[in-house]
C-alpha positions in Angstrom: 21.6 -66.4 74.2 22.7 -69.9 75.0 26.2 -70.6 76.3 28.7 -71.9 73.8 31.9 -73.8 74.7 33.8 -72.4 71.7 35.6 -69.1 72.2 34.4 -66.1 70.2 35.2 -66.1 66.5 38.8 -65.0 65.8 40.1 -66.1 69.2 41.5 -69.4 70.5 42.1 -71.2 73.7 45.8 -72.2 74.2 46.0 -75.3 76.3 49.1 -76.4 78.4 50.4 -78.8 75.8 50.6 -76.0 73.3 52.0 -73.4 75.6 55.5 -75.0 75.5 55.8 -73.9 71.9 54.8 -70.3 72.9 57.4 -70.4 75.7 60.1 -71.4 73.2 59.3 -68.3 71.0 59.4 -66.0 74.0 62.6 -67.6 75.3 64.2 -67.2 71.8 63.2 -63.5 71.8 64.7 -62.8 75.3 67.9 -64.6 74.4 68.5 -62.9 71.0 67.2 -59.4 71.8 69.3 -59.2 75.0 72.4 -59.8 72.8 71.6 -56.5 71.1 71.0 -54.6 74.3 67.2 -54.7 74.4 65.2 -55.0 77.7 61.6 -56.1 78.0 58.8 -53.5 78.3 55.2 -54.3 79.3 52.4 -51.8 78.4 48.6 -52.0 79.0 46.5 -53.9 76.5 44.3 -50.9 76.1 45.2 -47.2 75.6 43.4 -43.9 75.1 41.9 -44.1 71.6 43.7 -40.9 70.6 47.1 -42.7 71.0 46.2 -44.9 68.0 44.3 -42.3 66.0 47.2 -39.8 66.3 49.9 -42.4 66.2 48.8 -44.6 63.3 46.9 -42.0 61.3 43.1 -41.4 61.0 43.1 -42.5 57.4 44.7 -45.9 58.0 42.4 -49.0 57.6 43.4 -50.1 61.1 41.9 -47.0 62.6 39.0 -46.7 60.2 37.8 -50.4 60.3 39.5 -52.7 62.7 39.8 -51.2 66.2 37.9 -52.4 69.2 36.9 -49.1 70.9 34.7 -48.5 74.0 34.1 -45.9 76.7 35.0 -46.4 80.3 32.8 -45.2 83.2 34.2 -41.7 83.0 33.2 -41.5 79.3 36.8 -41.7 78.1 37.4 -43.5 74.8 39.7 -46.4 75.1 40.9 -48.9 72.5 42.3 -52.4 72.8 45.7 -52.2 71.2 45.7 -53.2 67.5 49.5 -53.1 67.4 52.4 -52.5 69.8 54.4 -49.5 68.6 52.0 -46.6 69.5 51.6 -47.8 73.1 55.4 -48.3 73.5 56.0 -44.8 72.1 53.5 -43.4 74.6 55.4 -45.1 77.4 58.7 -43.7 76.0 57.5 -40.2 76.6 58.1 -41.0 80.3 61.8 -41.6 79.6 64.6 -39.3 78.3 64.0 -40.5 74.7 62.9 -37.0 73.6 66.3 -35.7 74.7 68.0 -38.0 72.2 68.8 -40.7 74.8 68.4 -44.1 73.0 66.0 -46.7 74.4 66.0 -50.3 73.3 63.0 -52.4 74.3 61.1 -55.4 73.2 57.6 -56.6 74.0 55.2 -59.6 73.6 51.5 -60.1 74.1 48.0 -60.0 72.6 46.8 -57.5 70.0 43.2 -57.0 68.8 41.8 -56.2 65.4 38.3 -56.7 64.0 39.3 -58.4 60.8 37.6 -61.3 59.1 39.2 -64.4 60.7 41.3 -66.6 58.5 44.3 -69.0 58.7 47.0 -67.1 60.5 44.8 -64.1 61.1 42.8 -63.7 64.3 40.9 -61.0 66.1 43.0 -61.6 69.2 46.5 -62.4 68.0 49.9 -62.2 69.6 53.1 -60.4 68.6 56.7 -60.2 69.6 58.2 -56.8 68.7 61.1 -54.5 69.3 61.6 -50.8 69.2 64.9 -48.8 69.0 63.8 -45.3 70.0 65.4 -41.9 70.0 68.1 -42.2 67.3 68.1 -42.2 63.5 70.8 -43.9 61.3 70.6 -46.3 58.4 73.0 -48.6 60.3 70.4 -48.9 63.1 67.7 -49.9 60.5 70.1 -52.6 59.1 70.9 -53.8 62.6 67.2 -54.1 63.4 66.7 -56.3 60.3 69.7 -58.4 61.2 68.3 -58.9 64.7 65.0 -60.1 63.2 66.8 -62.6 61.0 68.8 -63.8 64.0 65.6 -64.3 65.9 64.1 -66.4 63.1 67.2 -68.5 63.0 67.0 -69.1 66.8 63.4 -70.2 66.2 64.7 -72.7 63.6 62.8 -71.0 60.8 64.7 -71.3 57.6 63.6 -70.4 54.0 62.1 -67.0 54.8 62.2 -64.2 52.3 63.3 -60.6 53.2 61.9 -57.7 51.2 62.8 -54.1 51.8 61.9 -50.7 50.4 62.0 -47.0 51.3 59.1 -44.7 52.1 61.4 -41.7 51.9 61.3 -38.7 54.3 58.1 -36.9 55.3 59.1 -34.1 52.8 59.1 -36.7 50.0 55.6 -37.8 50.6 53.6 -35.2 48.8 55.3 -35.3 45.4 55.2 -39.1 45.5 51.5 -39.1 46.5 50.7 -36.6 43.7 52.4 -38.8 41.2 50.6 -41.9 42.4 47.2 -40.2 42.3 47.8 -38.9 38.8 48.8 -42.3 37.6 45.9 -44.3 39.2 43.1 -41.9 38.4 42.5 -43.2 34.8 42.3 -46.8 36.1 40.4 -46.3 39.4 36.9 -47.0 38.0 37.9 -50.6 37.2 39.7 -51.2 40.5 38.2 -52.7 43.7 36.1 -50.6 46.1 38.9 -50.4 48.7 41.3 -48.9 46.2 38.6 -46.4 45.1 38.5 -45.1 48.6 42.3 -45.3 49.0 42.8 -43.0 46.0 42.0 -39.9 48.2 42.3 -41.3 51.6 45.7 -43.2 51.5 46.9 -43.7 48.0 50.0 -45.6 49.2 47.8 -48.6 50.2 46.8 -49.1 46.6 50.3 -50.5 46.0 49.6 -53.1 48.7 46.3 -54.3 47.3 46.0 -58.1 46.6 42.8 -58.0 44.4 43.3 -59.5 41.0 41.5 -56.7 39.2 44.0 -54.2 40.6 47.2 -56.0 39.7 47.9 -54.7 36.2 47.7 -51.0 37.2 49.8 -51.6 40.3 52.4 -53.5 38.4 53.0 -50.6 36.0 52.8 -47.8 38.7 55.7 -45.4 38.9 58.5 -46.2 41.3 58.0 -43.6 44.1 61.7 -43.6 44.8 62.1 -41.4 41.7 60.3 -38.6 43.5 62.5 -38.8 46.6 65.3 -36.5 47.6 68.9 -37.5 47.1 69.3 -37.6 50.8 66.5 -40.2 51.1 68.0 -42.2 48.3 71.4 -42.2 49.9 69.9 -43.2 53.3 68.3 -46.3 51.7 71.5 -47.1 49.8 73.4 -47.1 53.0 70.9 -49.5 54.6 71.3 -51.9 51.6 75.1 -51.7 51.8 75.1 -52.5 55.5 72.9 -55.5 55.0 75.1 -56.8 52.2 78.2 -56.4 54.4 76.4 -58.5 57.1 75.8 -61.2 54.5 72.0 -60.8 54.7 70.1 -61.6 51.5 67.2 -59.4 50.6 65.0 -58.2 47.7 64.2 -54.6 47.0 60.4 -54.6 46.5 59.2 -51.2 45.1 55.5 -52.0 45.9 56.2 -52.7 49.6 54.8 -49.7 51.6 53.4 -51.2 54.9 50.0 -50.0 56.0 50.6 -47.3 58.7 51.2 -43.6 58.2 54.1 -43.3 60.6 56.6 -45.1 58.4 59.5 -43.2 56.9 62.6 -44.4 55.1 63.2 -48.1 55.6 60.3 -50.6 55.5 60.7 -54.3 55.5 58.7 -57.5 55.5 59.5 -61.2 56.0 57.4 -63.8 54.2 57.4 -67.6 54.2 55.9 -70.1 51.7 54.9 -72.4 54.6 51.9 -70.1 55.3 50.2 -70.2 51.9 48.5 -67.0 50.6 48.7 -65.0 53.8 52.5 -65.5 54.0 53.8 -62.5 56.0 55.3 -63.5 59.3 57.0 -60.3 60.4 57.5 -56.7 59.3 58.4 -53.2 60.4 60.5 -50.2 59.5 61.6 -46.7 60.6 59.0 -44.3 61.8 58.2 -40.8 63.0 55.2 -41.1 65.3 53.2 -38.3 66.7 51.2 -38.7 69.9 48.5 -36.6 71.6 49.7 -33.4 73.2 53.1 -33.9 71.7 54.0 -31.9 68.6 57.5 -33.4 68.2 57.6 -36.9 66.7 59.1 -39.9 68.4 61.6 -41.4 66.1 62.6 -45.0 66.0 62.9 -48.3 64.1 61.3 -51.6 65.0 59.4 -54.7 63.9 56.7 -57.1 65.0 56.4 -60.8 64.4 53.1 -62.7 64.6 53.5 -65.5 67.1 50.6 -67.6 65.6 52.2 -67.4 62.2 55.7 -68.2 63.5 54.2 -71.4 65.1 52.5 -72.3 61.8 55.8 -72.0 59.9 57.6 -74.1 62.6 54.9 -76.7 62.1 55.3 -76.6 58.3 59.0 -77.0 58.6 58.4 -79.9 61.0 60.4 -78.3 63.8 60.4 -80.7 66.7 58.0 -79.7 69.4 59.5 -78.8 72.8 59.0 -81.0 75.8 55.9 -80.2 77.7 57.1 -78.0 80.7 53.9 -79.0 82.6 54.6 -82.7 82.5 54.4 -84.3 85.9 56.9 -87.2 86.1 56.0 -88.6 89.6 52.7 -89.9 90.8 52.1 -91.0 94.5 49.6 -93.9 95.0 48.0 -94.0 98.4 46.3 -97.2 99.7 44.4 -96.1 102.8 43.9 -92.8 104.8 47.2 -93.1 106.7 49.1 -93.5 103.4 47.3 -90.4 101.9 48.3 -88.3 104.9 51.9 -89.4 104.5 51.9 -88.9 100.7 50.4 -85.4 101.0 53.3 -84.4 103.3 55.9 -86.2 101.2 54.6 -84.6 98.0 55.3 -81.1 99.4 58.8 -82.2 100.4 59.4 -83.5 96.8 58.1 -80.2 95.3 60.4 -78.1 97.5 63.2 -80.2 96.1 62.2 -79.3 92.6 60.5 -82.5 91.7 57.0 -82.2 90.1 54.5 -84.6 91.6 50.8 -85.4 91.9 49.5 -87.2 94.9 46.1 -89.0 94.8 43.6 -87.5 97.2 40.6 -89.8 96.8 40.0 -93.3 98.0 40.6 -95.3 94.8 41.7 -98.8 94.0 45.2 -99.6 93.0 44.0 -100.3 89.5 42.3 -97.0 89.2 45.3 -95.1 90.5 47.6 -96.9 88.0 45.3 -95.8 85.2 45.7 -92.2 86.3 49.5 -92.6 86.3 49.4 -93.9 82.8 47.0 -91.1 81.7 49.4 -88.4 82.9 52.4 -90.3 81.5 54.2 -90.5 84.8 57.8 -91.8 84.7 57.7 -93.1 88.2 55.1 -94.2 90.6 55.6 -94.4 94.4 53.2 -96.7 96.2 52.4 -96.4 99.8 50.1 -98.5 102.0 49.8 -99.6 105.6 52.6 -102.2 105.1 55.0 -99.7 103.6 54.3 -97.2 106.4 55.2 -99.8 109.0 58.5 -100.6 107.2 59.2 -97.0 106.4 59.6 -97.7 102.7 57.9 -96.8 99.4 57.6 -99.0 96.4 59.1 -97.2 93.5 58.0 -98.4 90.0 59.7 -97.3 86.8 56.8 -97.0 84.4 58.8 -97.5 81.2 60.7 -100.7 82.3 58.2 -102.0 84.9 61.1 -102.5 87.4 60.2 -102.0 91.1 62.3 -101.4 94.2 61.8 -100.7 97.8 63.3 -97.4 99.0 63.2 -95.3 102.2 61.5 -91.9 101.7 65.0 -90.3 101.8 66.5 -92.7 99.3 63.4 -92.2 97.1 63.9 -88.5 97.0 67.6 -88.9 96.2 66.8 -91.4 93.4 64.2 -89.1 91.9 66.5 -86.1 91.9 68.9 -88.0 89.8 66.3 -89.1 87.3 64.0 -86.1 86.9 
């Protein structure tokens, strides 16, 4: 098989000029989430496969179709994480969360799913997410949603649409599922192949189908909330009241179910028209998640936002790109070996003073070195040759104005500190 310079399908190289935009998202997350008492947690990019099978549910499409699973040298089944929550919950078992001690954490990093690549959907993608673990209250659900909206605002993303719904409690699930199966059975023969398999495997996912041939039956499906207990209805009512009191606009979407089995009560999703057809940029909800060798569920509420999609929305909104943090504003030109020796030493002194600098290390002409300075968009050039060494000066050139001045090395450092 011949070598190809392109990365594997569904993945992408992220070059330094782009990384500044990623930094901005991560910085916004740290700033906003810390205001709500959240600290950063970092978990492995792969887990024991059973963490996801047990946590997400064997019948979910993520587990059935999309996971990257392999065996290690000891024959243990491992899976690259397709989402963040299950791994975070596994880590939470090493805390006091099972004793009702609340934990507030956020994470960011790559996730992996074997989906068909499309705009805004990759096989290696990146998420920023939060989890509030150990307590259950409708006010916490509303606060989590408010924090997500605050984060989007900090990212300068406006015009997004918030949709919310309820999945009810675990005890509500069977009567709702029975009602959905009874309703969809007469229509299932004319529906898509995925929905045909979902009827028995995970009937809730039919409500989330986007195929045209399935839309009429889905549009007239019964509202599952009618089969929920009064306690579940009141829980959701309180979530809605808290959001309204906070001035957060939302739409109750009865067909919103989210795709994972661990969701209970509140589910929510943020969409944006700047993405086109695949318009979801973030989503989450409350969950009760079971893990291997643990018969008691871990409870919590959280969300995840797709970083690639957030960047696409920022681009659609024409949000100004951040300044490149890797920009090198100073370039040292050396004319002769003695000047190179001096500049290599002086470059280290500048860097220790916090001034980014590149010093030429090859024997090149003045013209060639000036071309390099222009290529890296240097703001200032310091020129050193035998004559400058004898006089203990450097020629400092402002690349935007073309002005030049002779400065001692100490004065050059002071000047650059005031300009960079």
